[in-house]
C-alpha positions as a Markdown table, in Angstrom:
| # | Residue | x | y | z |
|---|---|---|---|---|
| 1 | Unk | 100.7 | 94.4 | 71.3 |
| 2 | Unk | 103.0 | 94.9 | 74.3 |
| 3 | Unk | 102.3 | 92.7 | 77.3 |
| 4 | Unk | 100.3 | 93.1 | 80.5 |
| 5 | Unk | 101.9 | 92.2 | 83.9 |
| 6 | Unk | 99.4 | 90.7 | 86.2 |
| 7 | Unk | 100.5 | 91.3 | 89.8 |
| 8 | Unk | 99.1 | 89.1 | 92.6 |
| 9 | Unk | 100.1 | 89.7 | 96.2 |
| 10 | Unk | 100.2 | 86.6 | 98.5 |
| 11 | Unk | 100.4 | 86.4 | 102.2 |
| 12 | Unk | 99.8 | 83.0 | 103.8 |
| 13 | Unk | 97.2 | 82.1 | 101.1 |
| 14 | Unk | 98.9 | 79.8 | 98.7 |
| 15 | Unk | 95.7 | 77.7 | 98.3 |
| 16 | Unk | 93.7 | 80.6 | 97.1 |
| 17 | Unk | 96.7 | 81.8 | 95.0 |
| 18 | Unk | 97.1 | 78.6 | 93.0 |
| 19 | Unk | 93.4 | 78.5 | 92.3 |
| 20 | Unk | 93.7 | 82.0 | 91.0 |
| 21 | Unk | 96.7 | 81.1 | 88.9 |
| 22 | Unk | 94.9 | 78.2 | 87.4 |
| 23 | Unk | 92.2 | 80.6 | 86.1 |
| 24 | Unk | 94.8 | 83.1 | 84.9 |
| 25 | Unk | 96.6 | 80.6 | 82.8 |
| 26 | Unk | 93.4 | 80.1 | 80.8 |
| 27 | Unk | 93.1 | 83.8 | 79.9 |
| 28 | Unk | 92.4 | 84.5 | 76.2 |
| 29 | Unk | 93.1 | 87.5 | 73.9 |
| 30 | Unk | 96.0 | 89.0 | 75.8 |
| 31 | Unk | 99.8 | 88.8 | 76.0 |
| 32 | Unk | 100.6 | 88.6 | 79.7 |
| 33 | Unk | 103.0 | 87.5 | 82.4 |
| 34 | Unk | 102.0 | 86.7 | 86.0 |
| 35 | Unk | 104.0 | 88.1 | 88.9 |
| 36 | Unk | 103.3 | 86.8 | 92.4 |
| 37 | Unk | 104.7 | 89.0 | 95.2 |
| 38 | Unk | 104.9 | 87.0 | 98.5 |
| 39 | Unk | 104.8 | 89.2 | 101.6 |
| 40 | Unk | 107.0 | 87.0 | 103.9 |
| 41 | Unk | 104.4 | 84.2 | 104.3 |
| 42 | Unk | 105.0 | 81.8 | 107.1 |
| 43 | Unk | 103.2 | 78.9 | 105.4 |
| 44 | Unk | 105.8 | 78.0 | 102.8 |
| 45 | Unk | 103.6 | 79.7 | 100.1 |
| 46 | Unk | 106.3 | 80.1 | 97.5 |
| 47 | Unk | 107.4 | 76.5 | 97.7 |
| 48 | Unk | 103.8 | 75.4 | 97.3 |
| 49 | Unk | 103.3 | 77.7 | 94.4 |
| 50 | Unk | 106.5 | 76.5 | 92.8 |
| 51 | Unk | 105.3 | 72.9 | 93.3 |
| 52 | Unk | 102.1 | 73.8 | 91.6 |
| 53 | Unk | 104.0 | 75.3 | 88.6 |
| 54 | Unk | 106.1 | 72.1 | 88.4 |
| 55 | Unk | 102.9 | 69.9 | 88.4 |
| 56 | Unk | 103.3 | 68.2 | 91.7 |
| 57 | Unk | 100.5 | 70.1 | 93.4 |
| 58 | Unk | 97.0 | 70.8 | 92.2 |
| 59 | Unk | 94.6 | 73.5 | 93.2 |
| 60 | Unk | 91.9 | 72.3 | 95.5 |
| 61 | Unk | 88.5 | 73.1 | 94.0 |
| 62 | Unk | 85.6 | 71.1 | 95.6 |
| 63 | Unk | 83.0 | 69.3 | 93.5 |
| 64 | Unk | 79.9 | 71.4 | 93.2 |
| 65 | Unk | 81.8 | 74.7 | 93.2 |
| 66 | Unk | 79.8 | 76.9 | 90.9 |
| 67 | Unk | 82.9 | 78.5 | 89.3 |
| 68 | Unk | 85.0 | 75.3 | 89.3 |
| 69 | Unk | 85.3 | 75.2 | 85.5 |
| 70 | Unk | 87.3 | 78.4 | 85.4 |
| 71 | Unk | 90.2 | 76.7 | 87.4 |
| 72 | Unk | 89.7 | 73.0 | 86.8 |
| 73 | Unk | 90.9 | 70.6 | 85.4 |
| 74 | Unk | 94.6 | 71.7 | 85.9 |
| 75 | Unk | 96.3 | 73.4 | 83.0 |
| 76 | Unk | 99.2 | 71.6 | 81.4 |
| 77 | Unk | 102.4 | 71.5 | 83.6 |
| 78 | Unk | 105.2 | 72.1 | 84.2 |
| 79 | Unk | 105.2 | 75.9 | 83.7 |
| 80 | Unk | 108.4 | 77.8 | 83.4 |
| 81 | Unk | 109.0 | 80.1 | 86.4 |
| 82 | Unk | 111.7 | 82.1 | 88.0 |
| 83 | Unk | 112.2 | 83.4 | 91.6 |
| 84 | Unk | 113.7 | 86.7 | 92.7 |
| 85 | Unk | 114.3 | 88.5 | 95.9 |
| 86 | Unk | 113.2 | 92.1 | 96.3 |
| 87 | Unk | 116.5 | 93.6 | 95.0 |
| 88 | Unk | 116.6 | 91.3 | 92.0 |
| 89 | Unk | 113.0 | 92.0 | 91.1 |
| 90 | Unk | 113.2 | 95.8 | 91.4 |
| 91 | Unk | 116.1 | 95.8 | 89.0 |
| 92 | Unk | 114.0 | 94.0 | 86.4 |
| 93 | Unk | 115.4 | 90.5 | 87.0 |
| 94 | Unk | 117.4 | 88.6 | 84.4 |
| 95 | Unk | 116.9 | 90.2 | 81.0 |
| 96 | Unk | 117.5 | 86.8 | 79.2 |
| 97 | Unk | 114.7 | 85.1 | 81.2 |
| 98 | Unk | 111.0 | 85.6 | 80.4 |
| 99 | Unk | 108.9 | 82.9 | 81.9 |
| 100 | Unk | 105.0 | 83.1 | 82.3 |
| 101 | Unk | 105.3 | 83.1 | 86.1 |
| 102 | Unk | 107.6 | 85.2 | 88.2 |
| 103 | Unk | 107.8 | 84.7 | 92.0 |
| 104 | Unk | 109.1 | 87.5 | 94.2 |
| 105 | Unk | 110.2 | 87.3 | 97.8 |
| 106 | Unk | 109.4 | 90.8 | 99.2 |
| 107 | Unk | 111.3 | 90.1 | 102.4 |
| 108 | Unk | 108.6 | 91.4 | 104.8 |
| 109 | Unk | 104.9 | 91.8 | 105.1 |
| 110 | Unk | 104.6 | 95.1 | 103.2 |
| 111 | Unk | 100.8 | 95.2 | 103.0 |
| 112 | Unk | 98.7 | 95.6 | 99.8 |
| 113 | Unk | 100.4 | 98.7 | 98.4 |
| 114 | Unk | 104.0 | 97.7 | 99.4 |
| 115 | Unk | 103.6 | 94.2 | 97.9 |
| 116 | Unk | 102.1 | 95.5 | 94.7 |
| 117 | Unk | 104.7 | 98.2 | 94.4 |
| 118 | Unk | 107.5 | 95.7 | 94.2 |
| 119 | Unk | 105.7 | 94.1 | 91.3 |
| 120 | Unk | 105.2 | 97.5 | 89.7 |
| 121 | Unk | 108.9 | 98.3 | 90.0 |
| 122 | Unk | 109.7 | 95.0 | 88.4 |
| 123 | Unk | 107.5 | 95.8 | 85.4 |
| 124 | Unk | 108.8 | 99.4 | 85.2 |
| 125 | Unk | 112.4 | 98.2 | 85.2 |
| 126 | Unk | 111.7 | 95.8 | 82.3 |
| 127 | Unk | 109.7 | 98.5 | 80.5 |
| 128 | Unk | 108.1 | 96.2 | 78.0 |
| 129 | Unk | 104.4 | 96.6 | 78.9 |
| 130 | Unk | 101.3 | 98.7 | 78.2 |
| 131 | Unk | 99.3 | 97.8 | 81.3 |
| 132 | Unk | 99.6 | 96.3 | 84.7 |
| 133 | Unk | 96.7 | 94.4 | 86.3 |
| 134 | Unk | 96.5 | 94.3 | 90.0 |
| 135 | Unk | 94.4 | 91.3 | 91.1 |
| 136 | Unk | 93.6 | 89.9 | 94.5 |
| 137 | Unk | 94.9 | 86.4 | 95.2 |
| 138 | Unk | 91.6 | 85.2 | 96.5 |
| 139 | Unk | 89.9 | 85.5 | 93.1 |
| 140 | Unk | 89.0 | 83.4 | 90.0 |
| 141 | Unk | 88.6 | 85.0 | 86.6 |
| 142 | Unk | 86.9 | 84.2 | 83.4 |
| 143 | Unk | 88.9 | 83.6 | 80.2 |
| 144 | Unk | 87.9 | 87.0 | 78.7 |
| 145 | Unk | 88.4 | 89.0 | 81.8 |
| 146 | Unk | 91.6 | 90.7 | 80.9 |
| 147 | Unk | 90.8 | 91.1 | 77.2 |
| 148 | Unk | 87.6 | 93.0 | 78.2 |
| 149 | Unk | 89.6 | 95.3 | 80.5 |
| 150 | Unk | 92.0 | 96.1 | 77.6 |
| 151 | Unk | 89.1 | 96.7 | 75.2 |
| 152 | Unk | 87.4 | 99.2 | 77.5 |
| 153 | Unk | 90.7 | 101.1 | 78.0 |
| 154 | Unk | 91.2 | 101.3 | 74.3 |
| 155 | Unk | 87.7 | 102.7 | 73.9 |
| 156 | Unk | 88.3 | 105.3 | 76.5 |
| 157 | Unk | 91.7 | 106.8 | 76.0 |
| 158 | Unk | 91.3 | 109.3 | 78.8 |
| 159 | Unk | 91.2 | 106.5 | 81.4 |
| 160 | Unk | 94.1 | 105.6 | 83.5 |
| 161 | Unk | 92.4 | 102.9 | 85.6 |
| 162 | Unk | 89.8 | 100.3 | 84.8 |
| 163 | Unk | 87.8 | 98.0 | 87.0 |
| 164 | Unk | 85.9 | 94.7 | 86.5 |
| 165 | Unk | 82.5 | 93.3 | 87.5 |
| 166 | Unk | 83.2 | 91.7 | 90.9 |
| 167 | Unk | 80.9 | 88.8 | 91.8 |
| 168 | Unk | 80.9 | 86.9 | 95.0 |
| 169 | Unk | 82.8 | 83.6 | 94.7 |
| 170 | Unk | 80.4 | 81.7 | 96.9 |
| 171 | Unk | 77.3 | 83.5 | 95.5 |
| 172 | Unk | 78.1 | 84.2 | 91.9 |
| 173 | Unk | 74.6 | 85.5 | 91.2 |
| 174 | Unk | 75.4 | 88.4 | 93.5 |
| 175 | Unk | 77.4 | 91.5 | 92.7 |
| 176 | Unk | 79.9 | 93.0 | 95.0 |
| 177 | Unk | 81.0 | 95.9 | 92.7 |
| 178 | Unk | 80.6 | 97.2 | 89.2 |
| 179 | Unk | 84.1 | 98.5 | 88.5 |
| 180 | Unk | 84.4 | 100.8 | 91.5 |
| 181 | Unk | 82.3 | 102.9 | 93.8 |
| 182 | Unk | 81.7 | 106.3 | 95.4 |
| 183 | Unk | 83.6 | 107.4 | 98.4 |
| 184 | Unk | 81.7 | 109.8 | 100.7 |
| 185 | Unk | 84.2 | 112.2 | 102.3 |
| 186 | Unk | 81.7 | 113.2 | 105.1 |
| 187 | Unk | 81.3 | 109.8 | 106.6 |
| 188 | Unk | 84.7 | 108.4 | 105.4 |
| 189 | Unk | 83.2 | 105.3 | 103.8 |
| 190 | Unk | 83.0 | 103.9 | 100.3 |
| 191 | Unk | 80.0 | 102.3 | 98.6 |
| 192 | Unk | 80.6 | 99.8 | 95.8 |
| 193 | Unk | 78.4 | 100.5 | 92.8 |
| 194 | Unk | 76.0 | 97.6 | 92.2 |
| 195 | Unk | 76.6 | 96.0 | 95.6 |
| 196 | Unk | 73.8 | 93.6 | 96.6 |
| 197 | Unk | 72.3 | 93.6 | 93.1 |
| 198 | Unk | 71.9 | 90.4 | 91.1 |
| 199 | Unk | 74.2 | 89.6 | 88.2 |
| 200 | Unk | 71.4 | 90.2 | 85.7 |
| 201 | Unk | 71.4 | 93.9 | 86.8 |
| 202 | Unk | 74.9 | 94.8 | 85.7 |
| 203 | Unk | 74.8 | 98.4 | 84.4 |
| 204 | Unk | 76.5 | 99.6 | 81.3 |
| 205 | Unk | 80.0 | 101.2 | 81.6 |
| 206 | Unk | 78.7 | 104.8 | 81.3 |
| 207 | Unk | 76.2 | 104.5 | 84.1 |
| 208 | Unk | 78.8 | 103.2 | 86.6 |
| 209 | Unk | 81.5 | 105.6 | 85.4 |
| 210 | Unk | 79.4 | 108.6 | 86.2 |
| 211 | Unk | 79.3 | 107.7 | 89.8 |
| 212 | Unk | 82.8 | 106.2 | 90.3 |
| 213 | Unk | 85.5 | 108.1 | 92.2 |
| 214 | Unk | 87.6 | 105.0 | 92.8 |
| 215 | Unk | 88.2 | 101.6 | 91.2 |
| 216 | Unk | 88.0 | 98.5 | 93.5 |
| 217 | Unk | 91.5 | 97.2 | 94.2 |
| 218 | Unk | 90.5 | 93.5 | 93.9 |
| 219 | Unk | 90.7 | 93.9 | 90.1 |
| 220 | Unk | 92.4 | 97.1 | 88.9 |
| 221 | Unk | 94.0 | 97.7 | 85.5 |
| 222 | Unk | 96.4 | 100.7 | 85.2 |
| 223 | Unk | 98.2 | 102.0 | 82.1 |
| 224 | Unk | 101.9 | 102.4 | 81.8 |
| 225 | Unk | 101.5 | 106.1 | 81.3 |
| 226 | Unk | 99.4 | 106.4 | 84.4 |
| 227 | Unk | 102.2 | 104.8 | 86.4 |
| 228 | Unk | 104.8 | 107.2 | 84.8 |
| 229 | Unk | 102.7 | 110.3 | 85.6 |
| 230 | Unk | 101.0 | 109.5 | 88.9 |
| 231 | Unk | 103.5 | 107.2 | 90.5 |
| 232 | Unk | 103.2 | 104.1 | 92.6 |
| 233 | Unk | 100.6 | 103.3 | 95.3 |
| 234 | Unk | 100.9 | 105.1 | 98.6 |
| 235 | Unk | 102.4 | 102.7 | 101.2 |
| 236 | Unk | 101.3 | 104.7 | 104.2 |
| 237 | Unk | 98.0 | 102.8 | 104.4 |
| 238 | Unk | 99.3 | 99.1 | 104.5 |
| 239 | Unk | 95.7 | 98.0 | 103.9 |
| 240 | Unk | 92.6 | 99.8 | 102.5 |
| 241 | Unk | 92.2 | 103.2 | 100.8 |
| 242 | Unk | 95.2 | 102.7 | 98.5 |
| 243 | Unk | 93.1 | 102.6 | 95.4 |
| 244 | Unk | 91.0 | 105.6 | 96.4 |
| 245 | Unk | 94.2 | 107.5 | 97.2 |
| 246 | Unk | 95.6 | 106.6 | 93.7 |
| 247 | Unk | 92.4 | 107.7 | 92.0 |
| 248 | Unk | 92.2 | 111.1 | 93.8 |
| 249 | Unk | 95.9 | 111.8 | 93.0 |
| 250 | Unk | 95.0 | 111.3 | 89.3 |
| 251 | Unk | 92.0 | 113.7 | 89.2 |
| 252 | Unk | 92.1 | 116.2 | 86.4 |
| 253 | Unk | 94.6 | 114.1 | 84.5 |
| 254 | Unk | 92.9 | 110.7 | 84.1 |
| 255 | Unk | 89.4 | 109.4 | 84.1 |
| 256 | Unk | 88.1 | 106.0 | 85.5 |
| 257 | Unk | 86.7 | 103.2 | 83.4 |
| 258 | Unk | 84.6 | 100.1 | 84.0 |
| 259 | Unk | 84.5 | 96.9 | 81.8 |
| 260 | Unk | 81.2 | 95.1 | 82.5 |
| 261 | Unk | 82.2 | 91.9 | 80.7 |
| 262 | Unk | 85.4 | 91.6 | 82.7 |
| 263 | Unk | 84.2 | 89.2 | 85.4 |
| 264 | Unk | 86.1 | 88.4 | 88.6 |
| 265 | Unk | 84.8 | 86.1 | 91.3 |
| 266 | Unk | 86.1 | 87.2 | 94.7 |
| 267 | Unk | 86.3 | 85.3 | 98.0 |
| 268 | Unk | 85.5 | 88.5 | 99.9 |
| 269 | Unk | 87.4 | 88.8 | 103.2 |
| 270 | Unk | 89.2 | 85.5 | 102.7 |
| 271 | Unk | 92.7 | 86.9 | 103.3 |
| 272 | Unk | 92.3 | 89.5 | 106.0 |
| 273 | Unk | 88.8 | 89.0 | 107.5 |
| 274 | Unk | 87.0 | 91.9 | 105.9 |
| 275 | Unk | 83.4 | 92.3 | 107.1 |
| 276 | Unk | 80.8 | 95.0 | 107.5 |
| 277 | Unk | 79.5 | 93.8 | 110.8 |
| 278 | Unk | 81.8 | 95.1 | 113.6 |
| 279 | Unk | 81.2 | 91.9 | 115.5 |
| 280 | Unk | 82.7 | 89.8 | 112.7 |
| 281 | Unk | 85.6 | 92.0 | 111.6 |
| 282 | Unk | 89.1 | 90.7 | 112.1 |
| 283 | Unk | 91.2 | 92.9 | 114.3 |
| 284 | Unk | 93.5 | 93.6 | 111.4 |
| 285 | Unk | 90.5 | 94.8 | 109.3 |
| 286 | Unk | 89.1 | 96.9 | 112.1 |
| 287 | Unk | 92.4 | 98.6 | 112.9 |
| 288 | Unk | 93.5 | 99.6 | 109.4 |
| 289 | Unk | 90.0 | 100.5 | 108.3 |
| 290 | Unk | 89.7 | 103.1 | 111.1 |
| 291 | Unk | 93.3 | 104.2 | 111.1 |
| 292 | Unk | 93.3 | 104.9 | 107.4 |
| 293 | Unk | 89.9 | 106.5 | 107.4 |
| 294 | Unk | 91.4 | 109.2 | 109.6 |
| 295 | Unk | 94.7 | 109.4 | 107.7 |
| 296 | Unk | 93.0 | 109.6 | 104.3 |
| 297 | Unk | 90.6 | 112.4 | 105.5 |
| 298 | Unk | 93.5 | 114.4 | 107.0 |
| 299 | Unk | 95.4 | 114.1 | 103.7 |
| 300 | Unk | 92.6 | 115.0 | 101.3 |
| 301 | Unk | 89.6 | 116.4 | 103.2 |
| 302 | Unk | 90.7 | 117.8 | 106.6 |
| 303 | Unk | 87.5 | 120.0 | 106.8 |
| 304 | Unk | 85.5 | 116.7 | 107.0 |
| 305 | Unk | 87.3 | 115.5 | 110.1 |
| 306 | Unk | 84.6 | 116.8 | 112.4 |
| 307 | Unk | 81.9 | 114.4 | 111.0 |
| 308 | Unk | 84.4 | 111.5 | 110.8 |
| 309 | Unk | 85.2 | 111.9 | 114.5 |
| 310 | Unk | 81.6 | 112.1 | 115.4 |
| 311 | Unk | 80.9 | 108.8 | 113.6 |
| 312 | Unk | 84.0 | 107.2 | 115.2 |
| 313 | Unk | 82.6 | 108.2 | 118.7 |
| 314 | Unk | 79.5 | 106.2 | 117.8 |
| 315 | Unk | 81.8 | 103.3 | 116.7 |
| 316 | Unk | 83.4 | 103.3 | 120.2 |
| 317 | Unk | 79.9 | 103.0 | 121.7 |
| 318 | Unk | 79.1 | 100.1 | 119.4 |
| 319 | Unk | 82.4 | 98.3 | 120.3 |
| 320 | Unk | 81.6 | 98.8 | 124.0 |
| 321 | Unk | 78.1 | 97.3 | 123.5 |
| 322 | Unk | 79.7 | 94.4 | 121.7 |
| 323 | Unk | 82.1 | 93.9 | 124.6 |
| 324 | Unk | 85.1 | 94.8 | 122.5 |
| 325 | Unk | 86.8 | 96.9 | 125.1 |
| 326 | Unk | 90.3 | 96.8 | 123.6 |
| 327 | Unk | 89.0 | 97.8 | 120.2 |
| 328 | Unk | 87.2 | 100.7 | 121.8 |
| 329 | Unk | 90.5 | 101.8 | 123.3 |
| 330 | Unk | 92.2 | 101.3 | 120.0 |
| 331 | Unk | 89.7 | 103.7 | 118.2 |
| 332 | Unk | 90.1 | 106.3 | 120.9 |
| 333 | Unk | 93.9 | 106.2 | 120.6 |
| 334 | Unk | 93.7 | 106.5 | 116.9 |
| 335 | Unk | 91.4 | 109.5 | 117.1 |
| 336 | Unk | 93.7 | 111.2 | 119.7 |
| 337 | Unk | 96.7 | 110.8 | 117.5 |
| 338 | Unk | 95.0 | 111.7 | 114.3 |
| 339 | Unk | 95.5 | 108.3 | 112.8 |
| 340 | Unk | 99.3 | 108.7 | 112.8 |
| 341 | Unk | 100.6 | 107.0 | 116.0 |
| 342 | Unk | 100.3 | 103.4 | 114.8 |
| 343 | Unk | 102.1 | 101.7 | 112.0 |
| 344 | Unk | 101.9 | 98.0 | 111.1 |
| 345 | Unk | 104.0 | 97.0 | 114.0 |
| 346 | Unk | 102.4 | 99.6 | 116.3 |
| 347 | Unk | 99.1 | 97.7 | 116.3 |
| 348 | Unk | 100.7 | 94.4 | 117.4 |
| 349 | Unk | 99.6 | 94.9 | 121.0 |
| 350 | Unk | 96.0 | 94.5 | 119.8 |
| 351 | Unk | 96.6 | 91.5 | 117.6 |
| 352 | Unk | 95.5 | 88.2 | 119.1 |
| 353 | Unk | 93.9 | 90.0 | 122.0 |
| 354 | Unk | 90.4 | 89.1 | 120.9 |
């Protein structure tokens, strides 16, 4: 069996990342290498992760944590590791070096797609793999999580992407997603399959796959051939909608899969402040969610813009009621420009204003 590259993007979240890595090093039934792509963190993340690999720093997992046994006690250290800059990584690194952990300095905050794409280019340059597993850094996995993904992909040869059962890290009896979800083009919002259900209500793969039109990016396995045929993730989004864009681009060529026994515990919103309540959303979350909702609709479903804009007008009213005047202005500007006037840096005037 060829290997799986596990790509984890880190941005100022080394504490979550080392806990994730502890659980990954316990994976069973798969040949893998872990690639951590650091998006120019300002908290010395790569140094802390390297210290963890050397055995001089342990993951902090408090007593009483319900999933503590998946990442504690620490695995045996030191672990071999190597570090590359972006250029070195995208050329495949040193061919004579093959440690279990690869650290990559991306050089900038490239967002979810940009950070993952550097890891994908590293894997493609080495060309010694069958699959790549994109995994959020604020997750913990069970030992059979990867093996279950591979088993489902083997059972469904038409699939190019496969998702896991995503449970809530702090409430592991609650489901956040069963593999993926269904994106409604008329309102511009996704709904994760199984969200709010209890863990004893996990559906079989067939039931979820009939409804899925995207795979949740927190745990997303893609095949080597999918990457060759469809290409990398679209970096125009920076955050959100990347996995849905990927799935839509593959329609008619690949199907989507779900592996129920592949279990991932996710600290939802830990890295970027994702929330459903507009009063609790981080500014980063609010900006990219709305900007990309417009951009995605213009790209794939321009005829649905009329309903998207009607809903966004209501969002402006909600922000005004909540006293979020700057956010209301932000939404209005995004609507006026069709979601195209701002980039990552273009939103900086709104950051830190609330």
